[in-house]
DRENZA-5741 format. One record per residue (C-alpha): x, y, z; chain. Coordinates in steps of 0.001 Angstrom, whole numbers, plus 500000, padded with zeros to 6 digits. Each point is the difference from the previous one (the first is absolute). Layout:
BEGIN
     c1     c2     c3 chaine
      X      Y      Z      A
...
***
This chain:
BEGIN
     c1     c2     c3 chaine
 895538 498074 046146      A
 496393 498772 499948      A
 501131 496524 500992      A
 501870 501406 503014      A
 496902 501942 501068      A
 497868 496883 499686      A
 502430 497930 502070      A
 500173 502764 502616      A
 496221 500285 500173      A
 499597 496233 500356      A
 502649 499864 502730      A
 498326 502860 501892      A
 496601 498324 499658      A
 501391 496673 501250      A
 501686 501627 503005      A
 496834 501948 500817      A
 497927 496842 499840      A
 502410 498174 502318      A
 499886 502821 502564      A
 496205 500172 499824      A
 499529 496244 500424      A
 502382 499813 502968      A
 498146 502674 501992      A
 496607 498527 500779      A
 499674 500933 503681      A
 497250 502439 500963      A
 501013 503545 500897      A
 498032 502968 501270      A
 500409 503131 497922      A
 498971 503480 501089      A
 499028 502619 497441      A
 499036 503260 501708      A
 497051 498963 502179      A
 499441 496569 498477      A
 501438 496665 501096      A
 500026 497136 497540      A
 501180 496455 500670      A
 501108 498184 496861      A
 502661 497544 498880      A
 503336 501654 499447      A
 500076 498530 496469      A
 496968 502070 499008      A
 501544 503142 501469      A
 503243 499440 498081      A
 498122 499233 496780      A
 497881 503155 500370      A
 503095 502114 500605      A
 501654 498456 496938      A
 496960 500634 497794      A
 499673 503593 501216      A
 503701 500542 499299      A
 499699 498579 496486      A
 496921 502133 499323      A
 501714 503156 501264      A
 503095 499272 497917      A
 497952 499570 496833      A
 497988 503126 500748      A
 503149 502057 500653      A
 501593 498670 496814      A
 496953 500965 497924      A
 499912 503490 501489      A
 503715 500538 499381      A
 499803 498770 496400      A
 497033 502301 499364      A
 501946 502973 501396      A
 503014 499173 497834      A
 497909 499757 496855      A
 498367 503381 500741      A
 503400 501668 500497      A
 501210 498776 496601      A
 497138 501778 498199      A
***
């Protein structure tokens, strides 16, 4: 099972890296009242990192809630 997770994680990381490296054109992004021009690769990488962070945070919160319910 751990080997399958490792292979899956490596495949996802490789695919993410390919997508990031192929999108180097500059895009303009609006966030409320701000406009930011940056390479699309940075925008994709930031979205990926925020998603990973939120997933880890959600997982930690859920595991904490489960452990409190068992007591």
